[in-house]
C-alpha positions in Angstrom: 22.3 -28.9 51.2 23.5 -26.8 48.1 20.8 -25.0 46.6 20.2 -22.0 44.2 16.6 -20.2 43.6 17.2 -18.1 40.5 15.5 -16.9 37.5 16.4 -18.5 34.4 15.4 -15.4 32.4 17.2 -13.1 34.4 20.7 -12.2 33.2 22.2 -11.2 36.8 21.3 -14.2 37.9 23.0 -16.1 34.9 26.0 -14.2 35.0 26.4 -14.8 38.9 25.7 -18.7 38.5 28.5 -18.4 35.6 30.9 -16.4 37.9 30.5 -18.6 40.8 30.6 -22.0 38.7 27.6 -23.4 40.9 26.0 -25.3 38.2 27.6 -28.9 38.8 27.2 -29.0 42.8 24.2 -27.2 43.1 20.7 -27.9 42.7 19.0 -25.4 40.7 15.6 -24.5 41.0 14.3 -21.8 38.2 11.3 -20.3 40.4 9.4 -19.2 37.5 8.8 -22.9 36.1 9.0 -24.4 39.6 7.6 -22.0 41.8 8.9 -22.1 45.7 7.0 -24.0 48.0 5.8 -22.9 51.6 8.1 -25.3 53.1 10.8 -24.0 50.9 10.2 -20.5 52.0 10.1 -21.2 55.5 13.5 -23.0 55.5 14.7 -19.7 53.9 13.0 -17.6 56.6 14.9 -19.8 59.1 18.1 -19.4 57.9 17.8 -15.6 57.0 15.7 -14.4 60.0 13.1 -12.7 58.2 10.8 -13.0 55.2 11.5 -9.2 54.9 15.2 -9.9 53.9 14.0 -12.2 51.3 12.0 -9.8 49.5 12.9 -7.6 46.7 11.7 -4.2 47.0 13.3 -3.3 43.5 10.6 -5.7 41.9 8.3 -3.9 39.3 5.1 -5.3 40.9 6.3 -3.8 44.2 5.9 -0.4 42.7 3.1 -1.0 40.6 1.0 -2.1 43.6 2.3 0.8 45.5 3.5 -1.5 48.6 6.2 0.8 49.5 3.4 3.0 51.0 2.1 0.1 52.9 3.2 -1.0 56.5 3.9 -4.8 55.3 4.3 -7.6 58.1 6.3 -10.4 57.9 3.0 -12.7 57.0 2.5 -10.0 54.1 6.3 -10.4 53.0 5.6 -14.2 53.3 2.2 -13.9 51.1 3.6 -11.8 48.3 6.6 -14.0 47.9 4.6 -16.9 47.5 2.1 -15.2 45.5 4.8 -14.2 42.9 8.2 -15.0 41.9 9.5 -11.5 41.3 9.3 -10.5 45.1 12.0 -13.0 46.1 15.5 -11.5 46.0 17.5 -13.2 43.5 19.5 -15.3 43.6 19.3 -17.1 46.8 21.9 -19.4 47.4 22.0 -21.9 50.0 25.1 -23.8 51.3 24.5 -26.1 54.2 23.1 -23.8 57.1 24.0 -20.4 55.4 22.0 -18.3 53.1 23.0 -15.7 50.4 20.5 -13.3 49.2 20.6 -11.1 46.4 23.1 -10.0 43.7 25.1 -7.4 45.6 28.9 -7.4 44.8 29.3 -8.0 48.3 26.9 -11.0 48.5 28.6 -12.8 45.6 32.0 -12.0 47.3 30.8 -14.0 50.6 29.9 -17.0 48.4 33.1 -17.0 46.8 34.7 -17.2 50.1 32.5 -19.7 51.6 33.1 -21.7 48.9 36.8 -21.6 49.0 36.8 -22.2 52.7 38.0 -18.6 53.5 
């Protein structure tokens, strides 16, 4: 499976999609217009090892809700990601049984290397 969870309104996500040229081979899911399902999130968690690794602590709502001063459990991370798309660290790129989370330079390079077979 080749899939990307992203936000169509996020300039960074769009830039990464163009840079990696993922549009043709990948199924793209705009998480704002097509929210992620419990099953999809559980699949991402299996690949990543935790819900926390999928959770964006840079989200505006994270600061507004003062969640940094709350001890969040894995169930809490799952709940918040399902409750509002902004809590998913984006983009999430799945290539078969590999998952790449977020927009760091290192992550983008790992996707490039995977796609080129390195």
